[in-house]
N, C-alpha and C positions, 0 to 999 in steps of 0.2 A: 592497256588491257592486260589482265593477268592471263597466265597460261591456262588456268581453269576455265576462264571465260571463252578463250579461243577454242577449247575442246568442246564446250557447250554449244558455241556458235557453230562449230563444224558439224556436230551431231544434229543440231537443229536444221541445218541446211540439208544434210543427207536425209533426215526424216521427211522434210518438206518435198525433196526431190522424188523420193520413193512413193510418196502420197500422190504426187502428180503423174508418176510413171509407174503404175502397179505391174506393168508387163516387164519390168527391168530384169528380174531374175529368170523370167521365162526365156528372155533373149540371152541370158548369161548363165546358163545352167552349170557351167564349169565352176562358178564361184561357190555354188551350194556344196560342191564336193569338199571344199576347203573350210567351210564355215561350221561353227559349233553353236547352235541356237539353243538356249535354255528352254526347257519345257515347263509349263505352269504346274505340272504335277510334282515338281520338286525333285527328289532323288529317284523317283520312278521314271523308267524309261519307256516312252511310248513305242508302239510297234513300228511306226514310220521312222522314228529316230534310229531304232535298232537296225532296220533295213537299210537306212542310209549309211550307218556306221559299217555294216557288213559290205555294202557296195563299195565304199571307199577302200576298205582293206583289200577286197578282191581286185579292184581296179589297180591298186598299187602293186599287187603281187603279179598281175598280168603284165604291167609295165616293166617290172624287174625281169620277168622271164623273157619278155621280148628283147630287152637290152642284152641279156646273156646270150640269146640266140644270135643276135646280130654280131656280138663280139666273136662268138664261135665261127660264124660264117666268114667274117673277115680274116680270122686266123687260118681257117682252112683254105681260103683263097690265096693268102700269102704263102702257105705251105705248097700249094699246088704250083704257084709260079716259081718258087725256089727249086722244086723238084724238076720242073720243066727246064730251067736254066742248067741244072746239074746234068740232065740227060743230053741236052745239046752239047754241053762242054765235053762230055765223054765220047759222044758220036763224032765230034770234030777231031778227036785225037787220032793220029795216024801211026803213033808209036808209043811205046811205053813212056818215053821221055815226055811226049805231048800229054799223055794221060795224067802223069804226075803233076806237071806244070799247070794244066787246065783245072785239075781238081783243086790244087792249092789256091788258085785264083778265085774259082767260083765259090768255094767254101768261105774264103775271106770276105768277098763282096756281098754274097747273098745270104750266108748263114752266120756271118759276123763271128768267125772263129779266128784264133791266133796261130794255131799250130796244126799241122797235118802230117801224119806218118802212115806209110803203107809198107807192110812186110809180107812178101810172098814166100811161102814155105816151099822152097825149091832150090836145088843146087844149080847155080848159074854164075860161076866165078867171072865170066867175061862181061857181065853187065855194065853198061856205061853209067848206070845210076848207082851211086854209092849207097850201100846198106839197104837196097830194095829187096834183095833176095836173102834168105836165111835157110840154112840146112835144117832138115827135120830133126837132127840130133843136137841142135843148138841148146845148150843148157838154159838159156834165157827164156825159152818157151815154157818152161815149167811154171813160170809166174802167170801164165795165161791158160793154164790147164782147164780151169773152170769154164772160161768163155768158149774155148775150142771144143770142149767136150759137150756142153749144153747148146752150143750155137746161139746163145742169147747175149745180146749187147749188155754191157755194164756201164753205168754212169756214176760219177763221183770223183773223189780225189784218188788218183792212181798211187800205188805204192812207189817208193823211191826207186826200186828196182825196175818196175814197169816203166816209169817215166824215163829213166836213163836209157833203157833198151830202145824205146820208141822215139824219143826226142832228143837224145844225145846231150849236147852241151847246154841246151835251154831247158833241160829237165826241171831245174829248180823254179822256173817261171810258171810252169803248168800247175794251176790251182784246182782245175777241174777238168774232167776228160770223159769222152765217150769212147769206149773200146768195143769195136764192132767186129765179131769173127766173120770171116768169109769162108765158109765151109761148103764147097760145091764139089760135084763129081770130078771136075777137071781143074779145080783150084782150091787150095787151102791157104789162108792167110789172115792177116789182121789189118783193119782200118782203124786209126786212132785220130780223134779230133780233139784238140786241147784248147783251153782258154785260160787267160790270166784271172778271169773272174771265177771265184770259187762257187758262185751260185749258177753259173751258166749251164753246167751239166750236173744235175742233182740226181741222187740215187732213186728217187721216186718217178723219174721221167718214164713215159711209155716207151716201148721198144719197137712198135709197128713201124713208125716213121724211119727209124735208124736201120731196121732190117730191109725195108724197101730201098733205102739208099745203098746198102751193101750189095743188093741184087743187081742194081743198075751198074754200079762200079765193077763188080765182080764179073758180070757178063761181058763188059767191054774189055776187061783185062784178059779174059780167057781168049777172046778173039785176037788181041794183039800178041799174046804169048804164042799162038799158033803161027803167027807170021814170022816169029823169031826162031822157031824150031827148024 
């Protein structure tokens, strides 16, 4: 039997089935949304056909909007969980050493980052944490004058001078970075989160989430600093 005969036979069977079951499309309305049925008027489009076409387009648009909303809700939920883990990690810290260690761990595990740096602008030469404190007259701070002046986070690839000051020996590995100023009444400093992925921290990223992160971390650091004074 030729392929053409098979097609005709199949079409004949479908036609016979539909004749015996005229209620088929009534029970399967979803098929009508995907079918394109020619109209006997030729190129002219009937009102019903036009309405069906508009319905299909509107239905597809609503599905796309729903999918987008679901994706946003999932991302918001994930962000909330990450911030919750960050808050717990900072609350569990009983010293500056704990805070730095907990922060590095939670950012790596929950935020998928590679490098973390904290710089507190304050003279504290006896600190057990190397390079945590930096004097207000340190020449390297001029590389962050914009961030500290505007109190706005900056994302993108850091300059070589910025990367060296923040990340030291691994500066060359940092392909993208979020530099977050911590400018509060009782604390001035910088929080930097770096990645080997150049697209991880893009210049067009929003700053609200990063600002909230700095507030959580800064508030806990202020409390711990008071314990050491």
